[in-house]
Every structure is written in C-alpha cells, then in structure tokens.
PDB file of N, CA, C and O in Angstrom:
ATOM      1  N   MET A   1     198.918 104.251 134.398  1.00  0.00           N
ATOM      2  CA  MET A   1     199.457 105.574 134.630  1.00  0.00           C
ATOM      3  C   MET A   1     200.601 105.475 135.637  1.00  0.00           C
ATOM      4  O   MET A   1     200.534 104.704 136.594  1.00  0.00           O
ATOM      5  N   ALA A   2     201.628 106.248 135.412  1.00  0.00           N
ATOM      6  CA  ALA A   2     202.773 106.260 136.316  1.00  0.00           C
ATOM      7  C   ALA A   2     202.382 106.872 137.650  1.00  0.00           C
ATOM      8  O   ALA A   2     201.463 107.686 137.740  1.00  0.00           O
ATOM      9  N   GLN A   3     203.104 106.457 138.683  1.00  0.00           N
ATOM     10  CA  GLN A   3     202.853 107.000 140.008  1.00  0.00           C
ATOM     11  C   GLN A   3     204.146 107.530 140.594  1.00  0.00           C
ATOM     12  O   GLN A   3     205.237 107.087 140.233  1.00  0.00           O
ATOM     13  N   LEU A   4     204.011 108.487 141.506  1.00  0.00           N
ATOM     14  CA  LEU A   4     205.159 109.109 142.155  1.00  0.00           C
ATOM     15  C   LEU A   4     205.070 108.898 143.657  1.00  0.00           C
ATOM     16  O   LEU A   4     204.007 109.063 144.255  1.00  0.00           O
ATOM     17  N   LYS A   5     206.191 108.534 144.262  1.00  0.00           N
ATOM     18  CA  LYS A   5     206.275 108.448 145.714  1.00  0.00           C
ATOM     19  C   LYS A   5     206.915 109.746 146.195  1.00  0.00           C
ATOM     20  O   LYS A   5     208.052 110.051 145.834  1.00  0.00           O
ATOM     21  N   ILE A   6     206.191 110.506 147.002  1.00  0.00           N
ATOM     22  CA  ILE A   6     206.637 111.811 147.464  1.00  0.00           C
ATOM     23  C   ILE A   6     206.899 111.711 148.958  1.00  0.00           C
ATOM     24  O   ILE A   6     206.014 111.314 149.716  1.00  0.00           O
ATOM     25  N   THR A   7     208.109 112.069 149.393  1.00  0.00           N
ATOM     26  CA  THR A   7     208.504 111.994 150.783  1.00  0.00           C
ATOM     27  C   THR A   7     208.929 113.373 151.267  1.00  0.00           C
ATOM     28  O   THR A   7     209.778 114.017 150.652  1.00  0.00           O
ATOM     29  N   GLN A   8     208.340 113.822 152.367  1.00  0.00           N
ATOM     30  CA  GLN A   8     208.728 115.106 152.943  1.00  0.00           C
ATOM     31  C   GLN A   8     210.027 114.904 153.722  1.00  0.00           C
ATOM     32  O   GLN A   8     210.111 114.013 154.568  1.00  0.00           O
ATOM     33  N   VAL A   9     211.050 115.734 153.437  1.00  0.00           N
ATOM     34  CA  VAL A   9     212.342 115.574 154.099  1.00  0.00           C
ATOM     35  C   VAL A   9     212.735 116.801 154.914  1.00  0.00           C
ATOM     36  O   VAL A   9     213.695 116.745 155.683  1.00  0.00           O
ATOM     37  N   LYS A  10     212.017 117.901 154.760  1.00  0.00           N
ATOM     38  CA  LYS A  10     212.306 119.103 155.540  1.00  0.00           C
ATOM     39  C   LYS A  10     211.020 119.648 156.132  1.00  0.00           C
ATOM     40  O   LYS A  10     209.927 119.376 155.636  1.00  0.00           O
ATOM     41  N   SER A  11     211.166 120.422 157.199  1.00  0.00           N
ATOM     42  CA  SER A  11     210.030 121.000 157.897  1.00  0.00           C
ATOM     43  C   SER A  11     209.451 122.189 157.138  1.00  0.00           C
ATOM     44  O   SER A  11     210.136 122.828 156.340  1.00  0.00           O
ATOM     45  N   THR A  12     208.186 122.469 157.398  1.00  0.00           N
ATOM     46  CA  THR A  12     207.535 123.626 156.789  1.00  0.00           C
ATOM     47  C   THR A  12     207.594 124.852 157.704  1.00  0.00           C
ATOM     48  O   THR A  12     207.050 125.901 157.359  1.00  0.00           O
ATOM     49  N   ILE A  13     208.237 124.735 158.847  1.00  0.00           N
ATOM     50  CA  ILE A  13     208.350 125.874 159.758  1.00  0.00           C
ATOM     51  C   ILE A  13     209.159 126.970 159.078  1.00  0.00           C
ATOM     52  O   ILE A  13     210.258 126.723 158.581  1.00  0.00           O
ATOM     53  N   GLY A  14     208.616 128.168 159.059  1.00  0.00           N
ATOM     54  CA  GLY A  14     209.303 129.306 158.472  1.00  0.00           C
ATOM     55  C   GLY A  14     209.158 129.428 156.967  1.00  0.00           C
ATOM     56  O   GLY A  14     209.761 130.311 156.357  1.00  0.00           O
ATOM     57  N   THR A  15     208.368 128.557 156.358  1.00  0.00           N
ATOM     58  CA  THR A  15     208.184 128.636 154.911  1.00  0.00           C
ATOM     59  C   THR A  15     206.966 129.497 154.594  1.00  0.00           C
ATOM     60  O   THR A  15     206.202 129.867 155.486  1.00  0.00           O
ATOM     61  N   LYS A  16     206.797 129.808 153.321  1.00  0.00           N
ATOM     62  CA  LYS A  16     205.660 130.613 152.892  1.00  0.00           C
ATOM     63  C   LYS A  16     204.354 129.828 153.043  1.00  0.00           C
ATOM     64  O   LYS A  16     204.342 128.597 153.062  1.00  0.00           O
ATOM     65  N   HIS A  17     203.269 130.574 153.149  1.00  0.00           N
ATOM     66  CA  HIS A  17     201.952 129.957 153.341  1.00  0.00           C
ATOM     67  C   HIS A  17     201.604 129.016 152.188  1.00  0.00           C
ATOM     68  O   HIS A  17     201.061 127.935 152.418  1.00  0.00           O
ATOM     69  N   ASN A  18     201.913 129.418 150.944  1.00  0.00           N
ATOM     70  CA  ASN A  18     201.559 128.547 149.817  1.00  0.00           C
ATOM     71  C   ASN A  18     202.385 127.262 149.810  1.00  0.00           C
ATOM     72  O   ASN A  18     201.921 126.249 149.285  1.00  0.00           O
ATOM     73  N   HIS A  19     203.592 127.270 150.376  1.00  0.00           N
ATOM     74  CA  HIS A  19     204.382 126.044 150.489  1.00  0.00           C
ATOM     75  C   HIS A  19     203.720 125.099 151.486  1.00  0.00           C
ATOM     76  O   HIS A  19     203.592 123.904 151.221  1.00  0.00           O
ATOM     77  N   ARG A  20     203.296 125.635 152.634  1.00  0.00           N
ATOM     78  CA  ARG A  20     202.624 124.803 153.636  1.00  0.00           C
ATOM     79  C   ARG A  20     201.333 124.213 153.072  1.00  0.00           C
ATOM     80  O   ARG A  20     201.023 123.046 153.310  1.00  0.00           O
ATOM     81  N   GLU A  21     200.587 125.018 152.330  1.00  0.00           N
ATOM     82  CA  GLU A  21     199.337 124.536 151.735  1.00  0.00           C
ATOM     83  C   GLU A  21     199.598 123.474 150.666  1.00  0.00           C
ATOM     84  O   GLU A  21     198.831 122.518 150.550  1.00  0.00           O
ATOM     85  N   SER A  22     200.655 123.627 149.897  1.00  0.00           N
ATOM     86  CA  SER A  22     200.990 122.624 148.877  1.00  0.00           C
ATOM     87  C   SER A  22     201.362 121.291 149.514  1.00  0.00           C
ATOM     88  O   SER A  22     200.964 120.233 149.024  1.00  0.00           O
ATOM     89  N   ILE A  23     202.120 121.338 150.602  1.00  0.00           N
ATOM     90  CA  ILE A  23     202.480 120.111 151.331  1.00  0.00           C
ATOM     91  C   ILE A  23     201.217 119.423 151.839  1.00  0.00           C
ATOM     92  O   ILE A  23     201.078 118.207 151.704  1.00  0.00           O
ATOM     93  N   ARG A  24     200.302 120.185 152.417  1.00  0.00           N
ATOM     94  CA  ARG A  24     199.045 119.617 152.927  1.00  0.00           C
ATOM     95  C   ARG A  24     198.192 119.044 151.788  1.00  0.00           C
ATOM     96  O   ARG A  24     197.583 117.986 151.940  1.00  0.00           O
ATOM     97  N   THR A  25     198.150 119.738 150.657  1.00  0.00           N
ATOM     98  CA  THR A  25     197.370 119.264 149.513  1.00  0.00           C
ATOM     99  C   THR A  25     197.920 117.940 148.990  1.00  0.00           C
ATOM    100  O   THR A  25     197.162 117.085 148.532  1.00  0.00           O
ATOM    101  N   LEU A  26     199.226 117.775 149.059  1.00  0.00           N
ATOM    102  CA  LEU A  26     199.830 116.501 148.652  1.00  0.00           C
ATOM    103  C   LEU A  26     199.510 115.387 149.648  1.00  0.00           C
ATOM    104  O   LEU A  26     199.659 114.210 149.320  1.00  0.00           O
ATOM    105  N   GLY A  27     199.075 115.738 150.854  1.00  0.00           N
ATOM    106  CA  GLY A  27     198.711 114.737 151.859  1.00  0.00           C
ATOM    107  C   GLY A  27     199.813 114.442 152.845  1.00  0.00           C
ATOM    108  O   GLY A  27     199.776 113.416 153.524  1.00  0.00           O
ATOM    109  N   LEU A  28     200.799 115.326 152.939  1.00  0.00           N
ATOM    110  CA  LEU A  28     201.911 115.118 153.864  1.00  0.00           C
ATOM    111  C   LEU A  28     201.678 115.895 155.151  1.00  0.00           C
ATOM    112  O   LEU A  28     201.184 117.023 155.124  1.00  0.00           O
ATOM    113  N   HIS A  29     202.039 115.282 156.289  1.00  0.00           N
ATOM    114  CA  HIS A  29     201.842 115.925 157.584  1.00  0.00           C
ATOM    115  C   HIS A  29     203.096 115.922 158.442  1.00  0.00           C
ATOM    116  O   HIS A  29     203.249 116.786 159.305  1.00  0.00           O
ATOM    117  N   LYS A  30     203.993 114.974 158.225  1.00  0.00           N
ATOM    118  CA  LYS A  30     205.187 114.834 159.059  1.00  0.00           C
ATOM    119  C   LYS A  30     206.421 114.654 158.188  1.00  0.00           C
ATOM    120  O   LYS A  30     206.328 114.247 157.030  1.00  0.00           O
ATOM    121  N   ILE A  31     207.572 114.961 158.759  1.00  0.00           N
ATOM    122  CA  ILE A  31     208.832 114.702 158.077  1.00  0.00           C
ATOM    123  C   ILE A  31     209.018 113.189 157.977  1.00  0.00           C
ATOM    124  O   ILE A  31     208.695 112.459 158.914  1.00  0.00           O
ATOM    125  N   ARG A  32     209.537 112.720 156.846  1.00  0.00           N
ATOM    126  CA  ARG A  32     209.757 111.326 156.493  1.00  0.00           C
ATOM    127  C   ARG A  32     208.472 110.573 156.200  1.00  0.00           C
ATOM    128  O   ARG A  32     208.510 109.350 156.062  1.00  0.00           O
ATOM    129  N   GLN A  33     207.336 111.251 156.098  1.00  0.00           N
ATOM    130  CA  GLN A  33     206.099 110.611 155.679  1.00  0.00           C
ATOM    131  C   GLN A  33     206.085 110.560 154.157  1.00  0.00           C
ATOM    132  O   GLN A  33     206.525 111.499 153.493  1.00  0.00           O
ATOM    133  N   SER A  34     205.584 109.473 153.614  1.00  0.00           N
ATOM    134  CA  SER A  34     205.520 109.298 152.162  1.00  0.00           C
ATOM    135  C   SER A  34     204.083 109.077 151.712  1.00  0.00           C
ATOM    136  O   SER A  34     203.274 108.489 152.431  1.00  0.00           O
ATOM    137  N   VAL A  35     203.780 109.555 150.515  1.00  0.00           N
ATOM    138  CA  VAL A  35     202.489 109.301 149.880  1.00  0.00           C
ATOM    139  C   VAL A  35     202.749 108.921 148.434  1.00  0.00           C
ATOM    140  O   VAL A  35     203.771 109.300 147.860  1.00  0.00           O
ATOM    141  N   VAL A  36     201.827 108.175 147.848  1.00  0.00           N
ATOM    142  CA  VAL A  36     201.925 107.800 146.438  1.00  0.00           C
ATOM    143  C   VAL A  36     200.786 108.501 145.707  1.00  0.00           C
ATOM    144  O   VAL A  36     199.621 108.368 146.082  1.00  0.00           O
ATOM    145  N   ARG A  37     201.128 109.239 144.673  1.00  0.00           N
ATOM    146  CA  ARG A  37     200.150 110.001 143.889  1.00  0.00           C
ATOM    147  C   ARG A  37     200.343 109.689 142.410  1.00  0.00           C
ATOM    148  O   ARG A  37     201.443 109.351 141.973  1.00  0.00           O
ATOM    149  N   ASP A  38     199.264 109.806 141.649  1.00  0.00           N
ATOM    150  CA  ASP A  38     199.353 109.661 140.196  1.00  0.00           C
ATOM    151  C   ASP A  38     200.181 110.801 139.625  1.00  0.00           C
ATOM    152  O   ASP A  38     200.177 111.912 140.153  1.00  0.00           O
ATOM    153  N   ASP A  39     200.884 110.517 138.552  1.00  0.00           N
ATOM    154  CA  ASP A  39     201.735 111.518 137.894  1.00  0.00           C
ATOM    155  C   ASP A  39     200.872 112.363 136.959  1.00  0.00           C
ATOM    156  O   ASP A  39     200.692 112.027 135.789  1.00  0.00           O
ATOM    157  N   THR A  40     200.338 113.467 137.496  1.00  0.00           N
ATOM    158  CA  THR A  40     199.508 114.382 136.706  1.00  0.00           C
ATOM    159  C   THR A  40     200.161 115.763 136.693  1.00  0.00           C
ATOM    160  O   THR A  40     201.014 116.046 137.534  1.00  0.00           O
ATOM    161  N   PRO A  41     199.777 116.617 135.762  1.00  0.00           N
ATOM    162  CA  PRO A  41     200.342 117.977 135.739  1.00  0.00           C
ATOM    163  C   PRO A  41     200.061 118.756 137.032  1.00  0.00           C
ATOM    164  O   PRO A  41     200.884 119.567 137.457  1.00  0.00           O
ATOM    165  N   GLN A  42     198.902 118.512 137.654  1.00  0.00           N
ATOM    166  CA  GLN A  42     198.569 119.212 138.890  1.00  0.00           C
ATOM    167  C   GLN A  42     199.515 118.810 140.017  1.00  0.00           C
ATOM    168  O   GLN A  42     199.997 119.661 140.764  1.00  0.00           O
ATOM    169  N   VAL A  43     199.777 117.519 140.136  1.00  0.00           N
ATOM    170  CA  VAL A  43     200.685 117.026 141.175  1.00  0.00           C
ATOM    171  C   VAL A  43     202.108 117.498 140.891  1.00  0.00           C
ATOM    172  O   VAL A  43     202.830 117.879 141.812  1.00  0.00           O
ATOM    173  N   ARG A  44     202.512 117.475 139.624  1.00  0.00           N
ATOM    174  CA  ARG A  44     203.847 117.974 139.254  1.00  0.00           C
ATOM    175  C   ARG A  44     204.013 119.445 139.643  1.00  0.00           C
ATOM    176  O   ARG A  44     205.089 119.851 140.082  1.00  0.00           O
ATOM    177  N   GLY A  45     202.954 120.245 139.484  1.00  0.00           N
ATOM    178  CA  GLY A  45     203.002 121.651 139.863  1.00  0.00           C
ATOM    179  C   GLY A  45     203.166 121.833 141.357  1.00  0.00           C
ATOM    180  O   GLY A  45     203.936 122.687 141.797  1.00  0.00           O
ATOM    181  N   LEU A  46     202.448 121.038 142.148  1.00  0.00           N
ATOM    182  CA  LEU A  46     202.596 121.098 143.603  1.00  0.00           C
ATOM    183  C   LEU A  46     204.008 120.698 144.017  1.00  0.00           C
ATOM    184  O   LEU A  46     204.607 121.330 144.887  1.00  0.00           O
ATOM    185  N   ILE A  47     204.535 119.655 143.394  1.00  0.00           N
ATOM    186  CA  ILE A  47     205.893 119.201 143.707  1.00  0.00           C
ATOM    187  C   ILE A  47     206.901 120.279 143.347  1.00  0.00           C
ATOM    188  O   ILE A  47     207.848 120.518 144.097  1.00  0.00           O
ATOM    189  N   HIS A  48     206.707 120.934 142.204  1.00  0.00           N
ATOM    190  CA  HIS A  48     207.633 121.991 141.785  1.00  0.00           C
ATOM    191  C   HIS A  48     207.655 123.134 142.804  1.00  0.00           C
ATOM    192  O   HIS A  48     208.708 123.719 143.058  1.00  0.00           O
ATOM    193  N   THR A  49     206.508 123.450 143.382  1.00  0.00           N
ATOM    194  CA  THR A  49     206.423 124.517 144.376  1.00  0.00           C
ATOM    195  C   THR A  49     207.236 124.191 145.622  1.00  0.00           C
ATOM    196  O   THR A  49     207.857 125.082 146.202  1.00  0.00           O
ATOM    197  N   VAL A  50     207.243 122.936 146.042  1.00  0.00           N
ATOM    198  CA  VAL A  50     207.912 122.550 147.296  1.00  0.00           C
ATOM    199  C   VAL A  50     209.080 121.604 147.045  1.00  0.00           C
ATOM    200  O   VAL A  50     209.390 120.758 147.884  1.00  0.00           O
ATOM    201  N   ARG A  51     209.723 121.745 145.898  1.00  0.00           N
ATOM    202  CA  ARG A  51     210.803 120.821 145.515  1.00  0.00           C
ATOM    203  C   ARG A  51     211.970 120.820 146.505  1.00  0.00           C
ATOM    204  O   ARG A  51     212.723 119.849 146.563  1.00  0.00           O
ATOM    205  N   HIS A  52     212.130 121.894 147.283  1.00  0.00           N
ATOM    206  CA  HIS A  52     213.217 121.962 148.263  1.00  0.00           C
ATOM    207  C   HIS A  52     212.842 121.275 149.578  1.00  0.00           C
ATOM    208  O   HIS A  52     213.694 121.128 150.455  1.00  0.00           O
ATOM    209  N   LEU A  53     211.580 120.850 149.733  1.00  0.00           N
ATOM    210  CA  LEU A  53     211.121 120.206 150.957  1.00  0.00           C
ATOM    211  C   LEU A  53     210.840 118.715 150.788  1.00  0.00           C
ATOM    212  O   LEU A  53     210.641 118.011 151.778  1.00  0.00           O
ATOM    213  N   VAL A  54     210.820 118.226 149.551  1.00  0.00           N
ATOM    214  CA  VAL A  54     210.423 116.844 149.297  1.00  0.00           C
ATOM    215  C   VAL A  54     211.433 116.121 148.407  1.00  0.00           C
ATOM    216  O   VAL A  54     212.259 116.741 147.736  1.00  0.00           O
ATOM    217  N   VAL A  55     211.342 114.791 148.423  1.00  0.00           N
ATOM    218  CA  VAL A  55     212.096 113.931 147.516  1.00  0.00           C
ATOM    219  C   VAL A  55     211.068 113.124 146.745  1.00  0.00           C
ATOM    220  O   VAL A  55     210.110 112.615 147.326  1.00  0.00           O
ATOM    221  N   VAL A  56     211.262 113.006 145.440  1.00  0.00           N
ATOM    222  CA  VAL A  56     210.288 112.330 144.574  1.00  0.00           C
ATOM    223  C   VAL A  56     210.951 111.139 143.888  1.00  0.00           C
ATOM    224  O   VAL A  56     212.065 111.244 143.374  1.00  0.00           O
ATOM    225  N   GLU A  57     210.246 109.996 143.888  1.00  0.00           N
ATOM    226  CA  GLU A  57     210.712 108.794 143.204  1.00  0.00           C
ATOM    227  C   GLU A  57     209.565 108.258 142.365  1.00  0.00           C
ATOM    228  O   GLU A  57     208.399 108.393 142.736  1.00  0.00           O
ATOM    229  N   GLU A  58     209.899 107.647 141.228  1.00  0.00           N
ATOM    230  CA  GLU A  58     208.882 106.983 140.423  1.00  0.00           C
ATOM    231  C   GLU A  58     208.628 105.595 140.991  1.00  0.00           C
ATOM    232  O   GLU A  58     209.558 104.901 141.403  1.00  0.00           O
ATOM    233  N   VAL A  59     207.368 105.199 141.007  1.00  0.00           N
ATOM    234  CA  VAL A  59     206.982 103.877 141.499  1.00  0.00           C
ATOM    235  C   VAL A  59     206.556 103.042 140.313  1.00  0.00           C
ATOM    236  O   VAL A  59     205.711 103.460 139.523  1.00  0.00           O
ATOM    237  N   ASN A  60     207.138 101.863 140.185  1.00  0.00           N
ATOM    238  CA  ASN A  60     206.741 100.942 139.115  1.00  0.00           C
ATOM    239  C   ASN A  60     205.617 100.065 139.615  1.00  0.00           C
ATOM    240  O   ASN A  60     205.807  99.283 140.546  1.00  0.00           O
ATOM    241  N   SER A  61     204.448 100.184 139.009  1.00  0.00           N
ATOM    242  CA  SER A  61     203.325  99.371 139.448  1.00  0.00           C
ATOM    243  C   SER A  61     203.090  98.205 138.543  1.00  0.00           C
ATOM    244  O   SER A  61     202.173  97.417 138.777  1.00  0.00           O
TER     245      SER A  61
END
C-alpha cells in the first residue's frame, strides 16, 4: 500500500476547531513535524480539510 509523508508547515493558531482536530488526528503537534500514514480515503479526507496547513509527499517503500 502506498504511504504519504505529511508535514505541517503552518500554525493552527486562529484556525477553525475542526482544522485543529484534523491536524491532531493526523498525529502532528509542531510546525515542520512529519508523519507517515497509509494512503486511505480517511487520511485523504483529513489532508483535504487542512491542505493549506500541510505539505504531502508520496513515500516509496
């Protein structure tokens, strides 16, 4: 299964509550922190919600 590397590049200060919750659900806590997640529809939905706060790259495993 493909994997995605998700990196937070902007702060959640001043954003909507659901944006902050989506960032936390992805496992991000700090700016420039990265996590690797499986490419599933649920993860894609979370990324779509906070697409202005994160950068996404595909990871070749």
